[in-house]
C-alpha positions in Angstrom: 67.4 2.9 49.7 68.7 -0.6 50.4 68.2 -3.3 47.8 66.7 -6.7 48.7 70.1 -8.4 48.9 71.4 -5.9 51.4 68.2 -6.2 53.5 68.6 -10.0 53.5 72.2 -9.7 54.8 71.0 -7.3 57.5 68.2 -9.6 58.6 70.4 -12.7 58.6 72.8 -10.9 60.9 70.0 -10.0 63.2 68.9 -13.6 63.5 72.4 -14.7 64.2 72.7 -12.2 67.0 69.4 -13.3 68.6 70.4 -16.9 68.5 73.4 -16.4 70.7 72.0 -13.7 73.0 70.7 -14.1 76.5 67.4 -12.5 75.8 64.3 -14.4 76.8 62.6 -16.5 74.1 59.5 -14.3 74.2 61.6 -11.2 73.7 63.6 -12.9 70.9 60.4 -13.4 69.0 59.2 -9.8 69.2 62.7 -8.4 68.5 62.9 -10.6 65.4 59.6 -9.2 64.2 60.5 -5.6 65.0 64.0 -5.7 63.3 62.7 -7.7 60.4 59.7 -5.3 59.7 61.9 -2.3 59.9 64.7 -3.7 57.7 62.2 -4.8 55.0 59.4 -2.2 55.2 60.6 0.8 57.1 58.8 4.1 56.2 61.2 6.3 58.2 63.3 7.5 55.3 60.3 8.1 53.0 58.5 9.9 55.8 61.6 12.1 56.4 61.6 13.0 52.7 58.0 14.0 52.9 58.5 16.0 56.0 61.6 17.7 54.6 60.7 18.3 51.0 56.9 18.6 51.0 56.6 20.6 54.3 60.1 21.8 55.0 60.9 24.2 57.9 57.9 24.2 60.3 57.9 27.0 62.8 55.3 26.7 65.5 52.3 28.8 65.0 52.8 29.2 61.2 51.0 27.6 58.3 53.9 25.3 57.7 53.8 24.3 61.4 50.1 23.5 61.1 50.6 21.4 58.0 53.2 19.4 59.8 50.8 18.8 62.7 48.1 17.6 60.3 50.6 15.4 58.5 51.7 13.7 61.7 48.2 13.2 63.0 47.3 11.5 59.7 50.3 9.2 60.1 49.1 8.1 63.6 45.6 7.5 62.2 46.9 5.4 59.3 49.1 3.3 61.6 46.1 2.3 63.7 47.2 3.9 67.0 44.6 4.4 69.7 43.0 7.9 70.1 45.2 10.0 67.9 44.4 13.6 68.6 45.7 17.2 68.9 46.3 18.9 72.3 46.3 22.7 71.8 48.3 25.2 73.7 49.0 28.9 73.6 52.5 30.4 73.2 54.3 33.6 72.4 54.8 33.6 68.6 57.7 35.1 66.6 58.1 35.4 62.8 61.3 36.5 61.2 61.2 39.8 59.3 63.9 42.0 57.8 67.5 42.3 59.0 70.6 44.3 58.0 73.9 44.2 59.8 76.7 46.5 58.9 80.1 47.0 60.3 80.9 50.7 59.8 84.3 50.3 58.2 85.3 52.7 55.5 83.5 50.4 53.0 80.6 49.5 55.3 81.0 45.7 55.5 77.6 43.9 55.4 77.6 40.7 57.4 75.9 37.4 56.6 73.5 37.3 59.6 70.1 36.1 60.8 68.0 37.2 63.8 67.8 34.9 66.8 64.2 34.1 67.6 62.3 36.0 70.3 64.3 39.1 69.6 62.3 42.4 69.7 59.8 43.2 67.0 61.7 46.3 66.1 65.3 47.4 66.8 67.7 49.9 65.3 71.0 50.5 67.0 74.5 51.7 66.2 77.1 51.1 68.8 80.6 49.9 69.5 81.4 46.2 69.7 83.0 44.4 72.7 84.4 40.9 72.4 83.3 38.6 75.2 85.1 35.4 74.0 82.8 32.5 74.5 80.3 34.5 76.5 81.0 32.4 79.7 79.8 34.0 83.0 83.4 34.5 84.1 84.2 36.4 80.9 81.2 38.7 81.4 82.3 39.3 85.0 85.8 40.1 83.9 84.6 42.7 81.4 82.0 44.1 83.9 81.2 47.8 83.3 83.0 47.9 80.0 80.0 46.1 78.4 77.4 48.8 79.2 76.2 50.6 76.0 78.0 48.2 73.6 77.1 45.3 71.4 78.5 42.0 72.8 80.3 39.6 70.5 80.6 36.0 71.6 81.1 32.7 69.9 79.4 29.3 70.2 80.9 27.1 72.8 82.5 27.6 76.2 85.9 28.0 78.0 88.0 24.8 78.1 87.0 22.5 80.9 83.9 24.6 81.7 80.2 23.7 81.3 78.4 24.4 78.1 76.8 27.9 78.0 73.6 28.1 75.9 72.9 31.1 73.7 69.9 32.1 75.9 72.3 32.4 78.9 74.7 34.5 76.9 72.0 36.9 75.8 70.6 37.1 79.3 74.1 38.0 80.7 74.6 40.6 78.0 71.3 42.2 78.9 72.1 42.2 82.7 75.4 43.9 82.0 73.8 46.6 80.1 74.6 45.6 76.5 72.6 47.2 73.7 72.8 44.2 71.4 74.3 40.7 71.1 76.1 38.9 68.2 76.7 35.2 68.2 79.4 33.7 66.0 78.4 30.3 64.8 80.7 27.4 63.8 78.8 25.9 60.8 81.0 26.0 57.7 80.0 27.5 54.4 78.9 31.0 55.5 75.8 29.7 57.3 74.7 31.6 60.3 72.5 29.6 62.7 69.2 30.7 64.2 67.7 29.6 67.6 65.8 31.2 70.4 67.6 33.8 72.5 65.0 34.1 75.2 62.8 31.6 77.1 59.4 32.7 78.3 58.8 35.9 76.3 60.9 38.3 74.2 64.5 39.6 74.6 65.1 43.2 75.6 67.9 43.7 73.1 68.4 42.7 69.5 70.3 39.4 69.2 71.7 38.0 65.9 73.9 35.3 64.6 76.6 35.7 62.1 78.4 33.1 60.0 81.7 31.6 61.2 83.6 33.3 58.3 82.2 36.8 59.0 82.5 36.4 62.7 86.2 35.4 62.4 86.8 38.4 60.2 85.0 40.7 62.6 87.2 39.6 65.5 90.4 40.2 63.5 89.2 43.6 62.5 88.1 44.5 66.0 91.6 43.9 67.3 93.0 46.5 65.0 90.0 48.9 65.2 88.6 48.6 68.7 86.4 51.7 68.2 84.6 50.4 65.2 80.8 50.4 65.4 78.1 48.0 64.2 74.6 49.0 62.9 71.8 46.5 63.4 68.3 47.2 61.9 65.6 44.5 62.3 61.9 44.1 62.1 60.1 41.0 63.2 56.5 40.0 64.1 55.6 39.0 67.6 52.4 38.1 69.4 50.5 35.2 71.0 49.7 32.2 68.8 48.8 28.6 69.3 50.2 25.1 68.3 49.2 21.5 68.8 51.0 18.6 70.3 50.1 15.4 68.4 49.3 12.4 70.7 48.5 8.7 70.2 49.0 5.5 72.2 48.9 1.8 72.6 46.8 0.9 75.6 48.4 -1.3 78.2 46.9 -4.7 78.9 47.6 -5.0 82.7 48.5 -1.6 84.0 46.9 0.8 81.5 47.0 3.8 83.9 50.8 3.5 84.1 52.4 5.3 81.1 55.6 5.1 79.1 56.1 8.2 77.0 58.2 8.5 73.9 58.5 12.1 72.6 60.2 14.1 69.9 59.7 17.7 68.8 58.2 18.1 65.3 58.7 21.8 65.0 61.9 23.3 63.4 63.3 26.5 62.2 62.6 27.7 58.6 66.1 28.5 57.3 66.5 24.9 56.2 64.2 21.9 56.0 64.5 20.8 59.7 65.7 17.4 58.7 68.4 16.9 61.4 66.7 19.0 64.0 64.4 17.3 64.5 63.0 15.5 61.5 65.1 12.4 62.3 63.7 12.1 65.8 60.1 12.7 64.6 60.1 10.0 61.9 62.0 7.6 64.1 59.2 8.0 66.7 56.6 7.5 63.9 58.3 4.4 62.7 58.4 3.0 66.2 54.7 3.6 66.5 54.0 2.0 63.1 55.9 -1.2 63.8 54.5 -1.7 67.3 51.0 -1.2 66.1 51.4 -3.3 63.0 52.8 -6.2 65.0 50.0 -6.0 67.5 52.2 -5.4 70.4 50.4 -5.8 73.7 52.5 -4.0 76.4 51.5 -4.3 80.0 51.7 -0.5 80.4 50.4 2.1 78.1 52.9 3.5 75.5 52.1 7.0 74.6 53.6 8.7 71.5 53.9 12.5 71.5 55.2 14.8 68.8 55.7 18.2 70.5 55.5 21.6 69.0 57.0 24.8 70.4 60.3 23.1 71.5 62.5 25.5 69.5 61.0 28.6 71.2 61.5 27.3 74.7 59.9 23.8 75.2 56.4 25.3 75.1 54.7 22.1 73.9 56.2 19.8 76.5 55.7 22.4 79.2 52.0 22.6 78.2 51.7 18.8 78.2 53.1 18.5 81.7 50.7 21.2 82.9 47.7 19.7 81.2 48.4 16.2 82.5 49.6 17.2 86.0 47.2 14.7 87.6 48.9 11.7 86.0 52.6 12.7 86.2 53.2 10.2 89.1 51.9 7.5 86.8 54.6 8.1 84.1 57.1 5.3 84.4 59.6 6.8 81.9 59.8 9.5 79.2 62.1 8.6 76.3 63.2 11.8 74.4 64.2 11.5 70.8 65.9 14.8 69.7 68.5 14.8 66.9 68.9 11.0 67.4 71.6 9.3 65.3 72.9 5.7 65.4 72.2 4.4 69.0 75.1 3.0 71.1 73.8 3.3 74.7 71.4 5.0 77.1 71.4 8.1 79.3 69.2 8.7 82.3 68.5 12.3 83.0 69.4 12.4 86.7 67.4 9.4 87.9 70.1 7.1 89.2 67.6 4.4 90.2 67.0 3.7 86.5 70.6 2.7 85.8 70.4 -1.0 86.8 67.6 -1.6 84.4 69.2 0.4 81.6 72.5 -1.4 82.0 70.8 -4.8 81.9 68.9 -3.7 78.8 72.1 -2.5 77.2 73.8 -5.8 78.0 71.0 -7.7 76.3 71.2 -5.5 73.2 75.0 -5.5 73.0 74.8 -7.5 69.7 73.0 -4.6 68.2 75.8 -2.1 69.1 74.5 -1.0 72.5 77.1 -0.7 75.2 76.5 -1.5 78.9 79.7 0.4 79.8 78.5 3.6 78.1 75.2 3.9 80.0 75.3 7.3 81.8 73.3 9.3 84.3 73.5 13.0 83.3 70.8 15.6 83.7 70.7 18.0 80.8 68.9 21.0 79.4 67.4 22.4 76.2 65.1 19.7 75.0 61.7 18.4 75.9 62.8 15.9 78.5 63.6 18.9 80.8 59.9 19.7 81.1 59.4 16.3 82.6 62.6 16.2 84.6 61.8 19.4 86.5 58.3 18.0 87.3 59.8 14.9 88.9 59.2 12.5 86.0 62.1 10.1 85.1 63.4 10.7 81.6 66.0 9.1 79.3 67.5 9.2 75.8 69.2 7.0 73.4 72.9 7.9 73.3 73.7 8.0 69.7 76.3 9.0 67.1 75.3 11.8 64.8 78.1 12.5 62.3 79.7 15.9 62.4 78.7 16.3 58.8 75.1 16.2 59.9 75.1 17.9 63.3 77.1 21.0 62.3 74.2 22.1 60.0 71.4 22.2 62.6 69.4 25.5 62.8 71.0 26.7 59.5 70.0 26.7 55.8 72.2 23.5 55.5 69.8 21.4 57.6 68.4 19.5 54.6 67.3 16.0 53.6 70.5 15.1 51.8 72.3 15.0 55.2 70.1 12.1 56.5 71.1 8.5 57.0 68.6 5.8 56.4 70.6 3.3 58.5 70.6 5.7 61.5 66.8 6.1 61.2 66.1 2.4 61.1 68.5 1.6 63.9 67.0 4.3 66.1 63.5 3.1 65.5 64.5 -0.5 66.2 66.2 0.3 69.5 63.5 2.6 70.6 60.8 0.0 69.9 62.6 -2.7 71.9 63.4 -0.3 74.7 59.8 0.9 75.0 58.5 -2.7 75.2 61.0 -3.7 77.8 60.1 -0.7 80.0 56.4 -1.2 79.5 56.6 -4.9 80.4 59.1 -4.6 83.3 57.9 -6.2 86.6 58.8 -3.0 88.5 58.9 0.6 87.5 62.1 1.6 85.9 62.2 5.1 87.4 60.3 6.7 90.2 58.6 10.1 90.6 60.7 12.6 92.6 59.5 15.0 95.2 60.2 18.7 94.8 63.2 18.6 97.2 64.6 15.6 95.4 64.3 17.4 92.0 66.1 20.4 93.4 68.9 18.4 95.0 69.4 16.4 91.8 69.6 19.5 89.6 72.2 21.1 92.0 74.2 17.9 92.0 74.3 17.9 88.2 75.5 21.6 88.1 72.3 22.9 86.6 71.2 25.6 89.1 73.1 28.5 87.4 71.9 27.8 83.8 68.3 27.1 85.0 68.4 30.4 87.0 69.7 32.4 84.0 67.0 31.0 81.7 64.1 31.4 84.2 63.4 27.7 85.0 64.7 27.7 88.6 61.7 27.9 90.9 63.3 27.3 94.2 64.2 30.2 96.5 67.3 28.7 98.2 
């Protein structure tokens, strides 16, 4: 925690930046109040400690998940937001059970491993292993029929110069090529296998596990000298339908209350660690943004809606449910700001809506004194977080481009995702930039982004190279 002297230095720097900036006098006043309140009275770091230490890993549909939902709702209530409430949705649930993984060497090597979520409730296999490199589609195609009847081994990442390939795509490809199981080698140090979902929209047909970097590297070496070696996987998990709740609150707009600016972050996490980095940091930054705007009596022209989603880790179930439940108002959403694993902000990204770039570049230029770069504003559609549910529905979405140190990022989804990795400075900077960004969007004379037609959505996704991964993971709804 920062002492008063350090806080005074920070605040003095903020005032100096505002004096020489080109921001309007009205915006300078509110920015001064926002940054000052967060510097001196931020609750983000203490909230993150509560969420991490008192609740910990919070899988959707479990008691820890429900505790996190109640905790977040109470925060919205205590901050004086309008209409804080739950929005319930149903989803396929999954709970980790037992797992043993053995490589049948003369000494029966037992690997450090965890099941990937949405694997089958029961599986017991003993088969040969085949190395598929990074598990890129081209690598699967090259192996072809050799995969059938074997356990596929692949590592996190992709081929040099190629697009990123998500674990769900790799498991789907392994299944299509007739594999009996899938093993993902993670890259987190310290013998820490990572979890994560292996199937979107149901359960995988084959057992899928993750092994630590150290054990995966050993396995690859051993496999080169002993290509006929077999692996035994024995797992039991619990599956079945469950429910979770999105947590929603808002500040009502004064002039255009039916037009909405959404800021969202997923509250759920995996249970191996405390869920601090993924996504405690985004959740508490959103809460701090809500706290400061409510406390300062902000009166945006458009409504600002704060949403903490559940079900993200299993396949964006919370945000997909929200989009479905609010289908009648999607065209009224001016922008969705997604805060997932947010670090120290340095610019903005629009998720495929090019028309938003002029506004974002102007905003970045106005905030350059706070470390935001106009030259680093990007327009890149992306997958695997809650913005996608809005993007494929035609709603403009964006994120804060931010720096998250490797010492933090490398532990996500593992037992190493704990409170000690968090940065108080990053949390406060993210909340400050998010609050100013939301106000600027809510008060803009014209809409920042526009609603896309179905054809425009398809064309944009194709342009950004997302047809193949969306098809593999079941999101592609177009027939052409």
